[in-house]
C-alpha positions as CSV (number, residue, x, y, z in Angstrom):
1,Q,130.5,66.1,211.0
2,A,127.3,68.1,211.6
3,L,124.3,66.6,213.4
4,P,122.3,64.4,211.0
5,V,119.0,65.4,209.6
6,A,116.5,62.7,209.0
7,R,114.6,62.3,205.7
8,P,111.0,63.6,205.4
9,T,108.2,61.4,206.6
10,S,104.7,61.7,205.2
11,Q,103.1,61.4,208.6
12,R,105.2,64.2,210.1
13,A,104.6,66.4,207.0
14,A,100.9,65.9,207.3
15,K,100.9,66.7,211.0
16,A,102.9,69.9,210.4
17,G,100.9,70.9,207.3
18,R,99.6,74.2,208.7
19,V,102.7,75.3,210.6
20,F,105.5,76.7,208.6
21,Q,108.8,77.1,210.4
22,I,111.5,79.4,209.1
23,V,115.1,79.6,210.4
24,L,117.2,82.8,210.0
25,T,120.9,82.1,210.2
26,G,124.3,83.7,209.2
27,G,127.2,85.4,210.8
28,P,127.0,88.7,212.9
29,K,125.4,91.8,211.6
30,G,123.6,90.0,208.8
31,G,120.2,91.5,209.5
32,K,118.3,88.6,211.3
33,K,116.4,90.8,213.7
34,T,115.3,93.2,211.0
35,L,114.2,90.4,208.7
36,A,112.3,88.6,211.5
37,A,110.2,91.8,212.2
38,R,109.6,92.3,208.5
39,L,108.6,88.7,207.8
40,A,106.2,88.7,210.7
41,L,104.4,91.6,208.9
42,E,104.7,90.4,205.3
43,L,103.7,86.8,206.0
44,R,100.5,88.1,207.5
45,E,99.8,90.6,204.7
46,Q,100.8,88.5,201.7
47,L,99.9,84.9,202.8
48,G,97.5,85.4,205.7
49,L,99.7,83.5,208.1
50,R,99.7,84.2,211.9
51,A,103.3,84.8,212.7
52,F,105.3,83.9,215.8
53,V,108.9,85.3,216.4
54,A,110.9,83.1,218.7
55,P,113.8,84.5,220.7
56,E,117.4,83.5,219.8
57,V,118.6,81.1,222.5
58,A,122.2,82.2,223.0
59,P,121.5,85.9,223.5
60,L,118.6,84.9,225.8
61,L,121.0,83.0,228.0
62,I,123.6,85.8,227.8
63,N,121.1,88.4,228.8
64,C,120.3,86.3,231.9
65,G,123.9,86.4,233.1
66,C,125.5,83.5,231.3
67,T,128.8,83.9,229.5
68,V,130.1,82.2,226.4
69,P,133.3,80.2,227.3
70,R,136.5,81.0,225.4
71,S,137.4,78.8,222.4
72,T,140.2,77.3,224.5
73,E,137.8,76.2,227.3
74,L,136.6,73.1,225.4
75,E,134.7,71.3,228.1
76,A,132.9,74.5,229.2
77,L,132.2,75.4,225.6
78,L,130.7,72.0,225.0
79,E,128.5,72.3,228.0
80,F,127.3,75.8,226.9
81,E,126.5,74.7,223.3
82,T,124.8,71.5,224.6
83,A,122.5,73.8,226.7
84,V,121.8,76.0,223.7
85,L,120.9,73.0,221.5
86,L,118.6,71.4,224.1
87,L,116.8,74.7,224.8
88,Q,116.5,75.4,221.0
89,S,115.0,71.9,220.5
90,Q,112.5,72.3,223.3
91,M,111.6,75.8,222.3
92,E,110.9,74.7,218.7
93,A,108.7,71.9,220.1
94,S,106.8,74.3,222.3
95,F,106.2,76.9,219.7
96,H,105.1,74.3,217.2
97,R,102.7,72.8,219.7
98,I,101.2,76.2,220.5
99,A,100.9,77.2,216.8
100,A,99.3,73.9,215.9
101,A,96.8,74.2,218.7
102,T,95.5,77.5,217.3
103,G,94.0,75.7,214.3
104,E,95.2,78.6,212.2
105,R,97.8,78.7,209.4
106,C,100.9,79.8,211.2
107,A,104.5,80.7,210.6
108,I,107.2,80.5,213.3
109,I,110.4,82.5,212.7
110,Y,113.5,81.3,214.6
111,G,116.8,83.2,215.0
112,R,118.9,80.1,214.3
113,G,118.0,76.4,214.3
114,V,119.3,73.2,215.8
115,L,122.1,72.7,213.3
116,D,123.6,76.1,213.9
117,V,125.3,74.8,217.1
118,A,127.6,72.7,215.0
119,A,129.2,75.8,213.5
120,Y,130.2,77.1,217.0
121,L,132.1,74.0,218.1
122,P,135.4,72.5,216.9
123,R,134.8,69.5,214.7
124,E,136.4,67.1,217.2
125,L,133.6,68.0,219.8
126,L,130.7,67.2,217.5
127,G,130.7,63.5,218.4
128,A,130.6,64.4,222.1
129,L,127.8,66.8,221.5
130,S,125.7,64.1,219.7
131,E,126.3,61.7,222.7
132,R,125.1,64.3,225.2
133,V,121.9,65.4,223.4
134,G,120.8,62.1,222.1
135,D,118.7,61.9,218.9
136,L,117.5,65.4,218.1
137,R,117.3,64.8,214.3
138,R,114.7,66.8,212.3
139,P,113.0,65.6,209.1
140,N,113.9,67.9,206.2
141,D,110.4,69.2,206.1
142,W,110.5,70.3,209.8
143,Y,111.8,73.7,208.5
144,A,110.1,75.1,205.5
145,C,112.9,77.5,204.8
146,I,116.4,78.4,206.1
147,V,117.5,81.9,205.2
148,H,121.2,82.6,205.4
149,L,121.9,86.3,205.8
150,V,125.6,86.7,205.0
151,T,127.5,88.6,207.7
152,A,128.1,92.3,206.9
153,A,131.8,91.5,207.4
154,D,131.7,89.9,204.0
155,G,130.9,92.6,201.5
156,A,129.3,95.4,203.7
157,M,132.0,96.6,206.0
158,N,130.2,99.9,206.6
159,D,127.4,98.0,208.2
160,F,129.7,95.7,210.1
161,G,131.8,98.5,211.6
162,S,135.1,99.4,209.9
163,S,136.7,100.2,213.2
164,R,136.5,96.6,214.4
165,P,139.7,94.7,214.6
166,R,140.7,92.6,211.6
167,E,140.5,89.4,213.7
168,S,136.8,90.2,214.4
169,R,136.1,90.5,210.7
170,E,137.9,87.3,209.9
171,E,136.1,85.4,212.7
172,A,132.7,86.7,211.5
173,I,133.5,85.4,208.0
174,R,134.8,82.1,209.3
175,L,131.6,81.6,211.3
176,D,129.4,82.6,208.4
177,R,131.1,80.0,206.2
178,S,130.7,77.3,208.8
179,L,127.0,78.1,209.1
180,H,126.7,77.7,205.3
181,E,128.4,74.3,205.6
182,V,126.1,72.9,208.2
183,Q,122.8,74.4,206.7
184,S,123.3,74.5,202.9
185,E,122.1,70.9,202.2
186,H,118.6,71.6,203.4
187,P,116.2,71.8,200.4
188,G,114.8,75.1,201.6
189,Y,118.1,76.8,202.1
190,V,118.5,80.3,200.6
191,R,121.7,82.4,200.9
192,V,121.3,86.2,200.7
193,D,124.6,88.1,200.2
194,N,125.6,91.7,200.5
195,S,125.7,92.5,196.8
196,T,123.0,95.2,197.2
197,S,122.1,97.8,199.8
198,F,120.8,96.5,203.2
199,E,117.2,97.5,202.3
200,L,117.4,95.5,199.1
201,K,118.9,92.6,200.9
202,M,115.9,92.6,203.2
203,R,113.6,92.7,200.3
204,R,115.4,89.9,198.5
205,A,115.2,87.8,201.6
206,T,111.5,88.5,202.2
207,H,110.7,87.6,198.6
208,A,112.7,84.4,198.9
209,V,110.7,83.3,202.0
210,V,107.3,84.2,200.5
211,S,108.2,82.4,197.3
212,K,109.3,79.3,199.1
213,L,106.2,79.1,201.3
214,R,104.0,79.6,198.2
215,E,105.8,76.7,196.5
216,I,104.8,74.4,199.4
217,G,101.2,75.6,199.6
218,A,101.2,78.2,202.3
């Protein structure tokens, strides 16, 4: 069972009224980095929002020398994903605090959100994860929009890399579907597949985000 998400509260929604938080999720080679850069520009130009692009936590740790444990190393994997979740939660709180303090209308773009961690762990470890991190629930309106960019392994193999092993493609698709499972109940969830070219995929995703933010008064 994925980590629970609390229902919206009017007090929290009012407090976060000028800060719109966007999560980019999906399996590997989906286009998250490209979309983040494009959104930062388009949200300024189309909606007049000041945009912040937060780093993705797991690559940040890996680039600092950390390694992701193998799937068979359950205890080490649990510790790693616990660290990812705690850092993600604190990073979101810090970015939100800074954005709110500007007094401007802001958008914060995250490469993954707190629920993504649940897709990287076996289901039997989710209870232990919840025990370790405590109550990190978010109201549904904490994120304005969650954009799922489907992995290129599912429908765009030329972008994914046709020379990759079959197991790599299957794992990418499995992860992508797990991410859909843990994120799709959010009211601002949008799934963008590979039915078009990559450029059109980015345009579709950008249009979806701008439309969602306009719906909620950005």
